[in-house]
TORMAR-265960 format. One line per field, with one value per residue (C-alpha): residue number from 1; residue in three letters; chain; x, y, z. Coordinates in pm, whole numbers, plus 50000, padded with zeros to 5 digits. Layout:
BEGIN
seq = (NUM|...) $
type = (Ala|...) $
mol = (A|...) $
x = (X|...) $
y = (Y|...) $
z = (Z|...) $
end
This chain:
BEGIN
seq = (1|2|3|4|5|6|7|8|9|10|11|12|13|14|15|16|17|18|19|20|21|22|23|24|25|26|27|28|29|30|31|32|33|34|35|36|37|38|39|40|41|42|43|44|45|46|47|48|49|50|51|52|53|54|55|56|57|58|59|60|61|62|63|64|65|66|67|68|69|70|71|72|73|74|75|76|77|78|79|80|81|82|83|84|85|86|87|88|89|90|91|92|93|94|95|96|97|98|99|100|101|102|103|104|105|106|107|108|109|110|111|112|113|114|115|116|117|118|119|120|121|122|123|124|125|126|127|128|129|130|131|132|133|134|135|136|137|138|139|140|141|142|143|144|145|146|147|148|149|150|151|152|153|154|155|156|157|158|159|160|161|162|163|164|165|166|167|168|169|170|171|172|173|174|175|176|177|178|179|180|181|182|183|184|185|186|187|188|189|190|191|192|193|194|195|196|197|198|199|200|201|202|203|204|205|206|207|208|209|210|211|212|213|214|215|216|217|218|219|220|221|222|223|224|225|226|227|228|229|230|231|232|233|234|235|236|237|238|239|240|241|242|243|244|245|246|247|248|249|250|251|252|253|254|255|256|257|258|259|260|261|262|263|264|265|266|267|268|269|270|271|272|273|274|275|276|277|278|279|280|281|282|283|284|285|286|287|288|289|290|291|292|293|294|295|296|297|298|299|300|301|302|303|304|305|306|307|308|309|310|311|312|313|314|315|316|317|318|319|320|321|322|323|324|325|326|327|328|329|330|331|332|333|334|335|336|337|338|339|340|341|342|343|344|345|346|347|348|349|350|351|352|353|354|355|356|357|358|359|360|361|362|363|364|365|366|367|368|369|370|371|372|373|374|375|376|377|378|379|380|381|382|383|384|385|386|387|388|389|390|391|392|393|394|395|396|397|398|399|400|401|402|403|404|405|406|407|408|409|410|411|412|413|414|415|416|417|418|419|420|421|422|423|424|425|426|427|428|429|430|431|432|433|434|435|436|437|438|439|440|441|442|443|444|445|446|447|448|449|450|451|452|453|454|455|456|457|458|459|460|461|462|463|464|465|466|467|468|469|470|471|472|473|474|475|476|477|478|479|480|481|482|483|484|485|486|487|488|489|490|491|492|493|494|495|496|497|498|499|500|501|502|503|504|505|506|507|508|509|510|511) $
type = (Met|Asp|Leu|Leu|Gln|Tyr|Leu|Ala|Gln|Ala|Leu|Thr|Pro|Phe|Asn|Leu|Leu|Leu|Ala|Phe|Gly|Gly|Val|Leu|Leu|Gly|Thr|Leu|Ile|Gly|Ala|Leu|Pro|Gly|Leu|Ser|Ala|Thr|Met|Ala|Val|Ala|Val|Leu|Val|Pro|Phe|Thr|Phe|Ala|Met|Pro|Pro|Ala|Ser|Gly|Leu|Ile|Ala|Leu|Gly|Ala|Ile|Tyr|Thr|Gly|Ala|Ile|Tyr|Gly|Gly|Ala|Phe|Ala|Ala|Ile|Leu|Val|Asn|Thr|Pro|Gly|Thr|Pro|Ser|Ala|Ile|Ala|Thr|Thr|Phe|Asp|Gly|Phe|Pro|Met|Ala|Lys|Arg|Gly|Asp|Gly|Asn|Leu|Ala|Val|Thr|Leu|Ala|Thr|Leu|Ala|Ser|Val|Val|Gly|Gly|Ile|Val|Gly|Ala|Leu|Ala|Leu|Leu|Phe|Leu|Ser|Pro|Pro|Leu|Ser|Lys|Val|Ala|Leu|Ala|Phe|Gly|Pro|Pro|Glu|Tyr|Phe|Trp|Leu|Ala|Ile|Phe|Gly|Leu|Thr|Leu|Ile|Ser|Ala|Leu|Ser|Gln|Gly|Asp|Thr|Leu|Lys|Gly|Ile|Leu|Gly|Ala|Ser|Phe|Gly|Leu|Phe|Leu|Ala|Thr|Val|Gly|Val|Ala|Val|Val|Gly|Gly|Asp|Val|Arg|Tyr|Thr|Leu|Asp|Gln|Pro|Met|Leu|Val|Gly|Gly|Phe|Asp|Val|Ile|Ala|Ala|Leu|Ile|Gly|Leu|Tyr|Cys|Ile|Pro|Val|Val|Ile|Asp|Leu|Val|Ala|Arg|Pro|Asp|Pro|His|Leu|Lys|Val|Ser|Val|Gln|Ala|Gly|Gly|Tyr|Arg|Leu|Ala|Glu|Ala|Leu|Arg|Leu|Cys|Val|Ala|Asn|Trp|Phe|Asn|Leu|Val|Arg|Ser|Ser|Val|Ile|Gly|Thr|Val|Val|Gly|Ile|Leu|Pro|Gly|Ala|Gly|Gly|Ser|Ile|Ala|Ser|Leu|Val|Ser|Tyr|Ser|Glu|Ala|Arg|Arg|Ser|Ser|Arg|His|Pro|Glu|Arg|Phe|Gly|Lys|Gly|Glu|Pro|Gly|Gly|Ile|Leu|Ala|Thr|Glu|Ser|Ala|Asn|Asn|Ala|Thr|Val|Gly|Gly|Gly|Phe|Ile|Pro|Thr|Leu|Val|Leu|Gly|Ile|Pro|Gly|Thr|Pro|Pro|Asp|Ala|Val|Ile|Leu|Gly|Ala|Leu|Leu|Val|Gln|Gly|Ile|Arg|Thr|Gly|Pro|Gly|Leu|Phe|Thr|Gly|Gln|Gly|Asp|Ile|Val|Phe|Thr|Phe|Ile|Phe|Gly|Leu|Leu|Ile|Ala|Thr|Ile|Leu|Met|Leu|Pro|Thr|Gly|Leu|Phe|Val|Gly|Arg|Tyr|Ala|Tyr|Gln|Ala|Ile|Val|Ser|Ile|Pro|Lys|Ala|Val|Leu|Val|Pro|Thr|Val|Ala|Phe|Leu|Thr|Ile|Ile|Gly|Ser|Phe|Ala|Ile|His|Asn|Ser|Ile|Thr|Asp|Val|Tyr|Thr|Met|Leu|Gly|Leu|Gly|Leu|Ile|Gly|Trp|Ile|Leu|Ala|Arg|Tyr|Gly|Phe|Gln|Pro|Ser|Pro|Ile|Val|Leu|Gly|Val|Ile|Leu|Gly|Pro|Ile|Ala|Glu|Gln|Gly|Phe|Val|Gln|Ala|Trp|Leu|Ile|Gly|Asn|Ala|Gln|Gly|Asn|Val|Leu|Gly|Met|Phe|Phe|Gly|Arg|Pro|Ile|Ser|Leu|Ala|Ile|Ala|Ala|Leu|Ala|Ala|Leu|Thr|Leu|Phe|Tyr|Pro|Val|Leu|Met|Asp|Thr|Leu|Lys|Ala|Arg|Arg|Ala|Arg|Arg|Ala|Asp|Gly|Ala|Lys|Lys|Glu|Pro|Ile|Asp|Ala|Asp) $
mol = (A|A|A|A|A|A|A|A|A|A|A|A|A|A|A|A|A|A|A|A|A|A|A|A|A|A|A|A|A|A|A|A|A|A|A|A|A|A|A|A|A|A|A|A|A|A|A|A|A|A|A|A|A|A|A|A|A|A|A|A|A|A|A|A|A|A|A|A|A|A|A|A|A|A|A|A|A|A|A|A|A|A|A|A|A|A|A|A|A|A|A|A|A|A|A|A|A|A|A|A|A|A|A|A|A|A|A|A|A|A|A|A|A|A|A|A|A|A|A|A|A|A|A|A|A|A|A|A|A|A|A|A|A|A|A|A|A|A|A|A|A|A|A|A|A|A|A|A|A|A|A|A|A|A|A|A|A|A|A|A|A|A|A|A|A|A|A|A|A|A|A|A|A|A|A|A|A|A|A|A|A|A|A|A|A|A|A|A|A|A|A|A|A|A|A|A|A|A|A|A|A|A|A|A|A|A|A|A|A|A|A|A|A|A|A|A|A|A|A|A|A|A|A|A|A|A|A|A|A|A|A|A|A|A|A|A|A|A|A|A|A|A|A|A|A|A|A|A|A|A|A|A|A|A|A|A|A|A|A|A|A|A|A|A|A|A|A|A|A|A|A|A|A|A|A|A|A|A|A|A|A|A|A|A|A|A|A|A|A|A|A|A|A|A|A|A|A|A|A|A|A|A|A|A|A|A|A|A|A|A|A|A|A|A|A|A|A|A|A|A|A|A|A|A|A|A|A|A|A|A|A|A|A|A|A|A|A|A|A|A|A|A|A|A|A|A|A|A|A|A|A|A|A|A|A|A|A|A|A|A|A|A|A|A|A|A|A|A|A|A|A|A|A|A|A|A|A|A|A|A|A|A|A|A|A|A|A|A|A|A|A|A|A|A|A|A|A|A|A|A|A|A|A|A|A|A|A|A|A|A|A|A|A|A|A|A|A|A|A|A|A|A|A|A|A|A|A|A|A|A|A|A|A|A|A|A|A|A|A|A|A|A|A|A|A|A|A|A|A|A|A|A|A|A|A|A|A|A|A|A|A|A|A|A|A|A|A|A|A|A|A|A|A|A|A|A|A|A|A|A|A|A|A|A|A|A|A|A|A|A|A|A|A|A|A|A|A|A|A|A|A|A|A|A|A|A|A|A|A|A|A) $
x = (50006|50311|50428|50061|50100|50483|50358|50084|50342|50552|50237|50177|50123|50466|50664|50512|50638|50956|50971|50869|51081|51405|51351|51334|51610|51847|51750|51822|52142|52262|52220|52446|52790|52981|52727|52750|52518|52715|52738|52368|52342|52568|52403|52119|52183|52147|51869|51688|51807|51523|51288|51124|51452|51218|51133|51493|51555|51278|51448|51803|51727|51514|51731|52005|51796|51682|52077|52207|51902|51969|52340|52143|52000|52410|52513|52224|52203|52563|52781|52877|52779|52631|52745|52980|52727|52612|52936|52798|52470|52719|52760|52435|52240|52454|52459|52059|52037|52205|51997|51723|51565|51754|51346|51311|51684|51569|51217|51384|51668|51338|51162|51491|51568|51217|51230|51548|51512|51209|51412|51690|51391|51199|51543|51631|51248|51231|51623|51853|51982|52058|52200|52409|52620|52784|52947|53115|53293|53451|53811|54096|54204|53812|53802|54115|54026|53676|53845|54052|53714|53595|53895|53860|53521|53539|53885|53678|53355|53587|53446|53678|53967|54066|54390|54359|54094|54319|54576|54345|54243|54601|54666|54382|54536|54889|54652|54508|54875|54940|54967|54968|54908|54537|54813|55106|55065|55379|55385|55436|55509|55372|55668|55714|55386|55180|54903|54960|54964|54617|54628|54367|54015|53735|53466|53724|53904|53548|53410|53735|53780|53427|53325|53639|53659|53248|53306|53600|53350|53117|53299|53507|53204|52972|52698|52365|52477|52182|51985|51582|51361|51039|50832|51028|50771|50651|50766|50747|50628|50405|50758|50923|50730|50721|51093|51101|50830|51083|51410|51225|51449|51762|51575|51515|51911|52022|51846|51949|52321|52283|52149|52372|52690|52561|52601|52969|53111|53327|53152|52882|52694|53013|53103|52697|52647|52945|52862|52504|52582|52862|52630|52343|52603|52730|52385|52222|52147|52284|52598|52719|52463|52571|52790|52610|52232|52119|51827|51895|52215|52055|51829|52071|52297|52004|51852|52147|52275|51977|51922|52267|52039|51836|52144|52375|52171|52180|52506|52477|52181|52246|52607|52728|52896|52827|52779|52857|52954|52654|52561|52844|52701|52342|52520|52613|52265|52165|52448|52317|52003|52076|51979|52256|52268|52297|52116|51926|51821|51524|51368|51463|51379|51173|50921|51210|51408|51061|50920|51217|51216|50843|50961|51230|51000|50757|51001|51126|50773|50755|51062|50848|50623|50848|51192|50889|50816|51202|51306|51063|51163|51560|51563|51357|51593|51929|51757|51672|51937|52143|52547|52640|52455|52495|52891|52935|52672|52846|53201|53052|52902|53237|53407|53171|53131|53513|53571|53235|53420|53661|53625|53966|54095|54327|54051|53978|54305|54294|53962|54073|54431|54323|53991|54303|54474|54167|54044|54373|54369|54039|54211|54402|54095|54107|53782|53759|53545|53837|54071|53792|53737|54063|54083|53779|53867|54237|54254|54006|54293|54602|54445|54279|54631|54843|54615|54644|54973|55083|54822|54925|55293|55253|55078|55350|55120|55105|54983|54775|54603|54513|54439|54320|54035|53676|53566|53860|53904|53567|53576|53977|53828|53516|53850|54030|53726|53632|53960|53986|53602|53677|53967|53847|53474|53694|53878|53560|53425|53707|53681|53365|53408|53677|53452|53177|53389|53525|53171|53135|53408|53310|53063|53279|53562|53369|53237) $
y = (50000|50248|50157|50307|50661|50675|50651|50917|51178|51095|51172|51507|51801|51921|51643|51527|51888|51823|51511|51587|51927|51714|51448|51710|51945|51642|51518|51830|51871|51474|51556|51795|51691|51727|51844|51531|51414|51460|51839|51821|51698|51946|52230|52132|52070|52417|52476|52134|52282|52510|52191|51922|51623|51370|51693|51809|51379|51350|51648|51491|51159|51279|51497|51227|50981|51195|51299|50911|50881|51219|51062|50857|51144|51278|50930|50839|51155|51311|50999|51154|51000|51281|51102|50806|50587|50620|50502|50170|50332|50460|50105|50043|50361|50578|50318|50338|50693|50674|50453|50664|50467|50759|50770|50443|50425|50714|50523|50204|50416|50558|50202|50074|50362|50299|49929|49953|50236|50058|49748|49946|50150|49823|49686|49974|49951|49586|49456|49727|49573|49178|49349|49623|49344|49239|49565|49499|49181|49416|49526|49635|49313|49284|49654|49610|49296|49502|49722|49481|49306|49665|49697|49355|49397|49725|49546|49242|49514|49683|49682|49526|49424|49351|49406|49786|49721|49667|49907|50195|50030|50068|50386|50552|50371|50547|50874|50813|50754|51129|51395|51241|50936|50858|50677|50795|51142|51059|51302|51150|51205|51584|51677|51975|52154|52241|52179|51813|51798|51766|51517|51463|51492|51225|51470|51708|51336|51189|51531|51566|51207|51144|51511|51703|51342|51416|51754|51728|51474|51667|51958|51709|51549|51668|51431|51463|51382|51176|51005|51117|50814|50905|50601|50664|50924|51027|50778|50477|50364|50046|49939|49975|49791|49500|49474|49536|49258|49032|49124|49132|48843|49113|49403|49189|49053|49393|49565|49277|49340|49697|49697|49446|49680|49992|49821|49810|50129|50321|50111|50244|50309|50263|49923|49810|49907|49713|49407|49389|49497|49186|48958|49063|48998|48677|48533|48666|48403|48733|48824|48985|49194|49428|49710|49799|49898|49608|49717|49455|49648|49989|49753|49626|49931|50208|49972|49874|50228|50350|50025|50153|50469|50270|50014|50285|50421|50091|50129|50513|50460|50185|50185|50581|50435|50579|50390|50700|51008|51161|50940|51129|51458|51305|51217|51494|51686|51429|51506|51895|51781|51580|51225|50985|50690|50365|50029|50224|50480|50256|50248|50560|50823|50561|50815|51016|50749|50577|50836|50919|50571|50607|50969|50776|50554|50803|51036|50694|50671|51068|50981|50782|51057|51319|51089|51030|51439|51520|51239|51312|51715|51619|51364|51627|51909|51716|51592|51928|52135|52245|52150|52471|52534|52185|52204|52558|52432|52137|52307|52597|52315|52090|52426|52548|52159|52121|52468|52459|52150|52359|52664|52621|52697|52332|52139|52300|52267|51861|51833|51990|51796|51472|51552|51583|51284|51062|51189|51040|50727|50678|50698|50376|50182|50292|50345|50588|50397|50193|50515|50696|50368|50349|50700|50610|50262|50384|50538|50229|49988|50165|50256|49847|49734|49951|49897|49516|49518|49717|49501|49168|49301|49358|49002|48834|48691|48904|48647|48503|48901|48906|48515|48350|48547|48343|48720|48785|48469|48480|48850|48735|48426|48643|48888|48614|48458|48780|48876|48542|48511|48653|48410|48116|48215|48274|47962|47766|47942|47833|47499|47445|47595|47338|47094|47226|47296|46878|46712|46906|46793|46445|46324|46460|46223|45947|45991) $
z = (50010|50096|49737|49574|49838|49696|49305|49398|49510|49207|49012|49180|48839|48962|48958|48633|48498|48599|48489|48131|48137|48263|47946|47719|47797|47879|47520|47351|47583|47476|47106|47130|47093|47404|47633|47813|48069|48338|48184|48217|48551|48681|48533|48750|49038|49237|49104|49269|49606|49642|49576|49777|49820|49624|49345|49304|49252|48989|48798|48818|48718|48418|48270|48335|48153|47895|47804|47787|47537|47351|47245|46989|46772|46690|46671|46403|46218|46209|46295|46653|46964|47162|47491|47478|47572|47220|47086|46985|46812|46507|46410|46286|46292|46105|45784|45807|45797|45501|45347|45366|45711|45969|46100|46173|46376|46564|46623|46703|46945|47140|47174|47299|47557|47697|47729|47891|48129|48265|48340|48503|48713|48799|48894|49118|49249|49368|49328|49540|49824|49667|49352|49549|49696|49371|49304|49715|49492|49257|49365|49168|48924|48856|48730|48509|48334|48308|48094|47920|47790|47703|47499|47345|47268|47072|46893|46767|46637|46433|46097|45857|46017|46395|46388|46311|46591|46851|46727|46746|47084|47203|47029|47301|47606|47506|47461|47837|47937|47887|48187|48566|48647|48798|49090|49200|49024|48816|48503|48192|47802|47844|47590|47866|47783|48043|47784|47824|48203|48232|47995|47673|47808|47702|47552|47388|47218|47154|46988|46791|46660|46587|46471|46273|46021|45956|45905|45637|45487|45448|45258|45071|44937|44660|44749|44993|45331|45390|45152|45151|45125|44957|45137|45454|45614|45962|46251|46122|46447|46305|46147|46465|46671|46449|46482|46836|46869|46659|46887|47199|47359|47234|47401|47736|47725|47649|47944|48192|48069|48076|48459|48544|48435|48517|48890|48859|48946|48677|48373|48314|47931|47703|47842|47848|47534|47375|47579|47455|47067|47093|47253|46985|46710|46830|46865|46579|46257|46037|46215|45880|45914|46178|46133|45773|45924|46128|46348|46624|46662|46770|46987|47188|47240|47351|47535|47764|47775|47935|48132|48307|48514|48708|48742|48811|49117|49286|49440|49443|49676|49849|49932|49885|49608|49226|48927|48667|48674|48691|48948|49170|49078|49192|49510|49613|49527|49841|50085|50044|50067|50401|50267|50413|50165|50258|50357|50603|50342|50204|50543|50717|50415|50174|50131|49927|49775|49646|49518|49326|49161|49039|48914|48719|48554|48470|48339|48118|47973|47899|47693|47445|47283|47369|47214|46877|46873|46894|46665|46348|46327|46438|46102|45880|46017|45967|45583|45447|45589|45309|45357|45316|45660|45824|45795|45986|46282|46316|46329|46586|46787|46844|46901|47198|47336|47371|47534|47771|47921|48119|47969|47812|47455|47564|47513|47179|47054|47145|46980|46629|46671|46715|46489|46216|46306|46325|45984|45852|46016|45858|45524|45627|45752|46154|46315|46592|46814|46959|46959|47204|47430|47487|47609|47788|47972|48003|48345|48479|48347|48514|48806|48870|48745|48993|49279|49214|49155|49508|49719|49557|49581|49962|50012|49761|49519|49288|48941|49262|49287|48895|48850|49186|49184|49050|48911|48733|48567|48437|48303|48173|47980|47824|47720|47555|47393|47275|47126|46928|46845|46497|46407|46508|46334|46001|46033|46115|45789|45608|45681|45613|45249|45180|45326|45061|44758|44819|44855|44503|44349|44446|44229|43935|44025|44052|43725) $
end
C-alpha cells in the first residue's frame, strides 16, 4: 500500500512537469556533441536545492536519462555520438540513416531506450539491496579485467579488420597515459608542454575523433549527407514495433546486461552497450549484417545504455558508491539535501527514495512521446538542411562543446588535433571507436592494474591477485574469447568452405 502512496506522490502535477521538462532538456543536451549527461546534471543541481528532496531527485534523474537517450540522435544522424554511451549506436545507426532509414532508426532507439530504462528502474525498485552486493565483490583486479574486456570488445567489433581495431585501442590507451598518472601522480609524455599535464579530456577526444572527420568529409564530398527516402515518412512506429517484437529477447537481454553493468562503479553505458552489441551480434542468425545498418544493433545498444541509469543508482543509493559520473553529481546533491545513503536509506527515508524511483520510471515512459516528437523533426531538419549550413553549424558546436568542458582553449586544440589525426587514420581503415574507448577505459585499466599490483606485491602473490579470483578469471576468459572469436569464426568458415568444395568435387571425380 505504501508503494501506491509513493506512486501518487510522483504523479503530482509539479513532479510530472519536472519529469517532462527534465527529459526534454536532457534529450536536447545529449543530442549536442560535447554536452554530456554529466554536464547536464551538474548544471541543473543548484536549481534543485530549493525544491523538496524527492522533486529535486526526479528532475535530476529525468535530465540524466534524457541525456543518455539524446546521444542517439547525433550518433544516428551525424555519425557523432552525443554521449560516450552512444558510441556503439553509430555502428548501425548511421548506415541506416545513409540508406534513408534515419527516422526508423531514431524510432527504434526511442523504443529501445524506453524498454531499457523501464527494466533498469524496475531493478532499482525491487532488487536494490541484493544487486548492490555484486558491486562489493569487485576490487581493483576485477576493474582491470573489465576494462580489458571492454577494449577487446571494441577491437573485435571493428568493421573489417580486428588487428586495426586492436592497434586503435592501443593508441587510445597511449593517449590515456599522457599527463598525471591516476595512481602515484607521475607526470608522463607531456613533452614539457603545460597544456598536456592534464592529459586528453575524454569529451574533447570524442568530439574530435568523431566530429572533425565528419566535417571534413562533408566538405570534400559533393553528394548529400543523408539519403532521402520517399516512402519513409513519419515516425514509422508500426514498423519499429514489429522489429521490437521480433527482437524481444535481444531487448530484454540487453536491458539486463545494461542493468548489471550499471551496478559496477565506473563501468557505465559505454561498456554496457558494447557488451550487449557483441552478444546481439554473436547470437544473431545474420551477424554479417551488423555494422551495415542492422536494427538489432540499435536495439541492443540503446536498451543497454539506458538500463545503466537505473542500475547505476543501485550502488549510489544503497552503498553510497556512484556507479557513473552523473551518479556522483547526484550523490553530491543528496548530501546537500541532508540525505544519508546506505542500506538504511530505504527504511529511514523511504518516502523520498521510492517517490524518486517512481518519478524516474515516469520520466522514462515520458521519453516515448518526447523522443518521437523530437526525433521526427530532428530527422527532417538534418535531412533538409543544406550542407552549406550544416557544416558550419556542426563545426561551431564542436568548438563550443569542447570549450565548455573546462572553459579552456586547450580542449579546443586537443579536439582539433585529435580530429585531424582521426581523419588521417580513417583514410587507412582505422575506426574512431577503438581509440575513444581506449581513452575512456585507459584510466580504469591503469588504476585497477596498479592498485592490484601494489596489493599483490604487499601480499607476496601478484599472480594470485590477477588470476586467483573467480570473478577475475571469468572476465579474463571472456576477454580472451572475445579477442579470438573473429579468428575462430574465420577459421571455421574456411573449413566449412573447403568441405563444401570437396563435397562438390567428389561426384565429378567418380564419373
